[in-house]
Structures are given as C-alpha cells and as structure tokens.
Steps between C-alpha positions, in 0.01 A plus 500: 500500500643837401429844633514776241483765772866428590619597152473865601768439763790401280867578547629676810156545658428125489849423630452738793158356583635146477798586722278662765250211495779241528646694792165511682437128449853410613484738795167367623609139455840534663454734795126548529306819469660806646306707750587796283500511124829679442441492125190721531591850371182644656611435858412799719805452720766453228713790385778309322554194285783255555578344164615137532536265204301748292202497743401811694427454869317801644619586851511778757847661510445625854382161627800316355735771627369447856614135484816536296785753506591377152155589364520830690826579323359396162184710534602801711878551522629813330772304322260238361443496128153359570384777732159619391468247218169321457668178388810330640664206326618223738751263344615167640164430666253224420151637459316235706753534781465877516120467513539254789729750676243775452228270638709444814554871569163635388227495772386145418842385634502171314690247709849370436499132397748231416436578133577872516746544787816471288415766244339721765832497690683596181259781414473615860877527510527667159243765584592514871147422617553409865135401547533228235831376638347485850196309371726253321713453811193437713374244248836322497514486880148352524499274193631151437450535122858618442809287569718607793804530271307740277385695802862532619614616158224764475553608861863575415433650156222735614625565857199336666625510859178371663501201264867432580426505872197273464708251297774500764246431775343228283837327463543490878147378569 
C-alpha cells in the first residue's frame, strides 16, 4: 500500500522527518519517555537549544547554570563565545545520554540506575554537576548491581570519597 501524500515531503524535508521519528522511537524504546520533551521548541521555560547529533534540545540556561559551573561559563561568562546565543553546539556527547542527564537534574529527578550510572558519572564530571555525581555515588553505595571492582575504579576516577569509605568498611565486615 502506497501513500501519495508523502511524495510532497521529498529530499531534505523527508530525511529530517525520518531522522526525528527514528530518534523518538529509539528514545522511547531505550530509555522510556522523558518527563520533559526537550525537543519541543514551544516550551515556555526554554530559552536556549543545545544541539547534539543534529537534534535541538530546548533547555533553560539559568536552570542548567544553577547545577553546573560549566554550563554557567558557556551561557553567561564574558569570555564565552556562546554568551547570549540561542543555540549551543555540544560535541562529544551522545544524544540519549544527554537527555537522561537532563531528566536527572530537571525537577522529575529521574533516578540513577545500573544502566545509566556509568555515563551519568562521565557527564556529571564533564559538566561538573555535583548533584548528579552525588546521586551516582549514593546509588553505587546502596546497589549490588555494579561489581565491587568497578565501584573501586569509579570511586578513584571520580573522587567518590563516601563510596571509597563504604567499600573499605565492607571489606572489613
């Protein structure tokens, strides 16, 4: 069965629609629905778009700056080439992982899990988001989902002192 109505959307328009649809299907299948739709350009609270893998994520500069000195510098520092820009390109970031990070710091405060803890630690460290690092550390202390060797490695790599102490006490128990 063919649909002639799609013939009007040839070339770049069809490619963009296909890319966005594939992203939404993959996003919903892999990490579940976000509490916020960061791809909605009509968000009342967004004043900036983070561009990741060609997709615009609409966010609040002030909200991100409250959590992250790196985002503060990107959005508000006098020396920043991005100051005042409505779009900021973020390279070296995986789209789904950044959305998960945003879901953790936005008011829904999506929980850290065994599936997301590793990349949340990386992103939390990269953007200096202490809240995310603390949430990951708390998860690692309480969870048996991650091997002790991995916990030790991450505790050292990300300076997770509480996790280090809990692992020392665990070894003496």
